[in-house]
N, C-alpha and C positions, 0 to 999 in steps of 0.2 A: 504494500500500500504506500503510495507516494504521499509523504507528509506535506509537501508543498502544494499538491493538488487539494488535499483536505483543507489546509489552511486558507487557500484562496477561495474555496467554496464557502467556508465559514464567513470570511470577510464580505464576500459578495452577497451572501444571504442577509447579513446584518444591514448592509447598505441598501439592499433592494427594498426592504420593508422598514425604512428608517423611522417612520412615525410610530409604528407599533413597537419597534425595538426600544425607542426612547420611552414610550409609555410603560413597557414591561420593566425596563431598568429602573425607572423612577418608582413604580409601585413596589418592586422588590426592595429598593433602597429604603422606602418608608417602613415596610413590614419588618425588614431585618434591623433597621434602626430602633424600632419599638422593642423588638426582641432583645437587642443589646441594652436598651434602657432598663428593661425588666431584669436582665441578668446583673446589671450594675446595682440595682436595688437589692437583689439577693446577696451580693457581695457586701453591701453596706450593712445589711441585717446580720450577716455572719460575723463581720468585724465588730459590730456593736455588741453582740452577745458574747463574743470572745473577750472583749475589753471589760465589760461590766460584770460578767458572770462571777468572777472572784472578788469583785468589789462591792457587790450588793450587800447592804446591811439592813438590820431592823433598827429604827431610830426611835428612842423614847424622848420626845420633846418635853421640856420642863416648863412650868408656868412662869409668868413674868416676874413674880416676886422671888422665886428661887433663882432665876436667871440673873436678876439684878443684884442680889445680895450674896450669892455664893459663887465665887469665881474658881474654886478649886475642889468643890464637892466634898468638903470636910465638915459641913453642917447638915443638920436635919432639915428636910427629909431626904436630901440628895444622898448623903452618906449611907443611910440604911437601904435606900433603893439600890445603889451601886453594889453594896455588899450582898444583898439578897439575889440580885441578878447574877452575880459571879458564881453563886452556889446553885443556881437553877439548872436543872437538867436540860441539856441541849444547847446551852450557851457556852461558846468556846472562849470568848473574850468580851470585855466591857471597857469602853474608852469614853472618858468624859471630855466634852468639848464645850468650853465657855463661850460667851458672846464674842469676845475678841478673836478667839480662834476660829469661830464660825465666820466672822467678818474677813479674816485673813484667807480662809478657804474660798469664800465668795469672790474676793478680789482676784485670787489666782485662777479660778475657773473662768471668770469673765474679764480677764486681762485684755482681751481683744476689743472690749467695749468699755473704754475708760469713762465715758459719759454715764454709764449705768453704775459703775463703781463709785463715782463721785457723789451721786445722790443717795447711795445706800448708807445706812447708819447701823452701827453695831447694836444699838438699843432696839432695833426692829427685828433682830435675829435672836431666837431663843437658844438657851443652852440646851445640851442634849447628852444623852447616854447612847453610844453607838455600839450595837451588839453584832457579833459574828455568831451565826448559828451553824450547828453541824448538819441540820436538815431544814429546808425551807418550811416544812409542814409544822414546825414548832411555833410559827408566828401566831396562829389563831389562839393557842393556849396562852402564850405570853400576853397577847392583847387582852384576853379575858382576865388574866391574873393581875396585870399591872395597869390596865387602862384607867381604872377608877381610883388609883392610889393618890393620896395627898401629894401635891407637887408635880403630878404628871398632867400635862396638857393633852397629849395624844400619843398614840403608838402607831408608827408608820412603817410599812414594809416597802422598801425601795424596789423590790422585784415587781411590784404592781405597776410602777411607772415604766419599768423596762418592758413589761408585757403590753402595756397600752401603746408605747411607741412602736413596738414590733408589730402590733395589730394594725396600726396606722400605715406603716411601711408595707406590710403585706397587702393591704388594700390597694395601695398605689401600684405594687407589683402586679396584682391580679388584674387590675384595670388595664395596665399597659399590655399585659399578655393577651387579654381579650381583644383589644384593638388591633394588636399585631396579628392575631389569628384571622380577623376579618380581612385585613390588608393582605395577608398571605394567601387567602382564598382568591382574592382578586388577582394577585400576581400569578397564581397557578393557572387561572383561566386565561390570562393574557399570554402566558407561555404556551399553553396548549393551542390557543387560536393562532398565535404567531407561527408556530411550527406547522400547523395545518395549512395556513396561507402560503408559507414558504415552500412547502412540499407541492402545493397545487401549482404555483408559478413555475416550478422547476420539474414538472411531471414529465415533460418531453425529454429533458436531459437524463433524468433518472431512468426513464423507460429504455432509452438507447443503451445506457450503461448496463442495465440488466440483460438486454438482448445480446450484448457482447461478452457476457460472462461474469459481470461484477456481482459479488455476493450481496445479500440483503444488508449485512452489517456495513459493508463499504458504502452503500448508498445512504444508509441511515446515519452514519457517524457524523457527517457535517451538521445535520439538524440537531443531533444531541449536543454537539460542541457549541452550536449557536446558543442553545438554552443555557448551558453551563457558563459560557463566557458572559452572557447577559446577566446571569445570576451573580457571578463574581464581580462584575462591574458595579452592580447594584450594592453588593456587600461592601465594596471599597468606598462607594459614596456614603453608605450608612456609617462606616467607621469614621470617615472624614466629618460627617455630620455630628457624630458624638464628640469628636475632638473640638469642633467649633462650638457646640452647645455647652461643653464644659467651660471653655474659656469665656464665652460671651454671656452665658445664662446661668449655668449651674453654680459656678463659683460665686457669683454675685448673690443669687437667691439663698444659697446655703451658708454663706459667710457668717451670718449671725449665730448659727448653730454649730457649724463645723469649727469655727474659730474658738468656740468655748470648749470644744471637746465633747459636747453633748451627743452629737451625731458624727460618726467618722466621715472624713472627707473622701470624696470620689477622686482618685488620683489618675494620672495618665497611665500608671502601671496597671490599674484596674481595667482601663480600656484596652491596654495591651494584652491582658489575660483573656478578655472576652473576645477580642478580634479574631483569633484563629477559629473559635467556635462559630462565629458568624459566617466566616468564609466557608467553613466545612458544611454547615447547615445549608447555606445558600447553594453551594455546588451540588450537594447530594440531592436536595429537594428538586432543583432544576433538572438534574439528570434523570431522576425517577419520573418526574412529570413528562419530560420529553419522551422517555422510553415508552411509558404507558400510552401516551398520545399516538405515537407511531404504531404501536401494536394494535390499538383499538380502532383508530380512525383513519390511518393512512396506510395505503398499500404501495410499497416501493419494491 
């Protein structure tokens, strides 16, 4: 099989139906780009869970009077609370954090937003006892046991916030995948129609080739390669779109959150990890669609 002939046939086929080829490439680029966006959200969720899984604590926030008058937890009722918590089953460690330490942590977390740090005051932040548990299931029992104690304002499980954020990001991911699926169906139909049209316009050429002994694979290969090349071009455009979207949109929108470390930043490395997947998926799906179309609708 002459590679130069196949290559020339692919180029001629793409040029012959240029408008449908452009539509196919753009539709593929949109669907693959949305798929890539969903995969980036998945990576963000994975990184967030890996980052916070070992840092999640149960926090016993103290009342205003305790927060204002006891800066070292050596007075009642803070001292007795801390002592009892340290001996409670399932509690690995107990750390006291006074208002000033809470303010220092707040300033460190939101250091990328100095205007927010400037208006914050230590008097607005409660002192707290921060607990590490051996099992998350212990939270309900702790809340019931210590929630109504004197000096306790409320008991909070930080894992709840992590779950809520993960749920929100999962919703974004599922919506992106759903739109990508609709766009993918449109791309598949365009690929199928383009192959059928291309085969019809070249039916005389392929018919002569079959008469002189060309195999079915030899006559079908240029059409398959047209679909694959179009899919790969669409994937490349999608990857370029993700790079542009990160620089022009994602970084600006996510800066208030990613700058504080609350949500992990989407990096160019993440796009680099996702890119081979997008290229592979686009090439494989295009090839399968082309093959099925040729087998079912086109006789070469």
